[in-house]
C-alpha positions as CSV (number, residue, x, y, z in Angstrom):
1,M,32.2,-14.0,-31.3
2,E,32.3,-15.3,-27.7
3,K,32.3,-11.8,-26.3
4,F,29.2,-11.0,-28.4
5,A,27.4,-14.0,-27.0
6,V,28.2,-13.0,-23.4
7,R,27.1,-9.4,-24.0
8,L,23.9,-10.6,-25.6
9,G,23.2,-13.0,-22.7
10,R,23.7,-10.2,-20.2
11,R,21.4,-7.9,-22.2
12,V,18.7,-10.6,-22.4
13,R,19.0,-11.2,-18.7
14,R,18.6,-7.5,-17.9
15,C,15.6,-7.2,-20.1
16,R,13.9,-10.2,-18.4
17,E,14.7,-8.7,-15.0
18,A,13.3,-5.3,-16.0
19,M,10.1,-6.9,-17.2
20,D,9.5,-8.3,-13.7
21,A,10.5,-5.2,-11.8
22,G,7.0,-3.7,-11.2
23,M,3.4,-4.6,-10.8
24,S,1.2,-5.2,-13.8
25,T,-2.1,-3.4,-14.4
26,A,-4.0,-6.4,-13.0
27,E,-1.9,-6.3,-9.8
28,Y,-2.5,-2.6,-9.5
29,A,-6.3,-3.1,-9.8
30,V,-6.3,-5.9,-7.2
31,G,-4.1,-3.7,-4.8
32,T,-6.4,-0.7,-5.3
33,I,-9.5,-2.8,-4.6
34,A,-7.9,-4.3,-1.5
35,A,-6.9,-0.8,-0.2
36,C,-10.4,0.6,-0.8
37,G,-11.9,-2.4,1.1
38,F,-9.5,-1.9,4.0
39,A,-10.3,1.8,4.1
40,A,-14.0,1.1,4.2
41,V,-13.6,-1.4,7.1
42,L,-11.5,1.1,9.0
43,Y,-14.0,3.9,8.4
44,R,-16.9,1.7,9.7
45,I,-14.8,0.9,12.8
46,V,-13.9,4.5,13.5
47,T,-17.4,5.8,13.0
48,S,-19.0,3.1,15.1
49,G,-20.6,4.2,18.4
50,P,-18.2,2.9,21.0
51,V,-15.1,3.9,19.1
52,R,-16.5,7.4,18.3
53,S,-17.4,8.0,22.0
54,A,-13.9,6.8,23.1
55,L,-12.2,9.1,20.6
56,T,-14.5,12.0,21.6
57,G,-13.6,11.3,25.3
58,V,-9.9,11.4,24.5
59,I,-10.1,14.6,22.6
60,E,-12.2,16.3,25.3
61,R,-9.8,15.2,28.0
62,A,-6.9,16.6,25.9
63,L,-8.6,19.9,25.4
64,H,-9.4,20.3,29.1
65,V,-5.9,19.6,30.4
66,P,-4.7,22.5,32.6
67,F,-1.4,24.1,31.6
């Protein structure tokens, strides 16, 4: 009977650990919203005037490098 109790305890422990292994639906929703917000901020930064002109300058210099 003692072996049964030990095996049952291990099984219960594994089930509890498995339940906490991943994110829940609410955590996925919050993570998705946070990722979309971060992407929107990065998009606004990259498409702003100074950053756009700096990136254009880098690309133009790279295209006009003599080989």
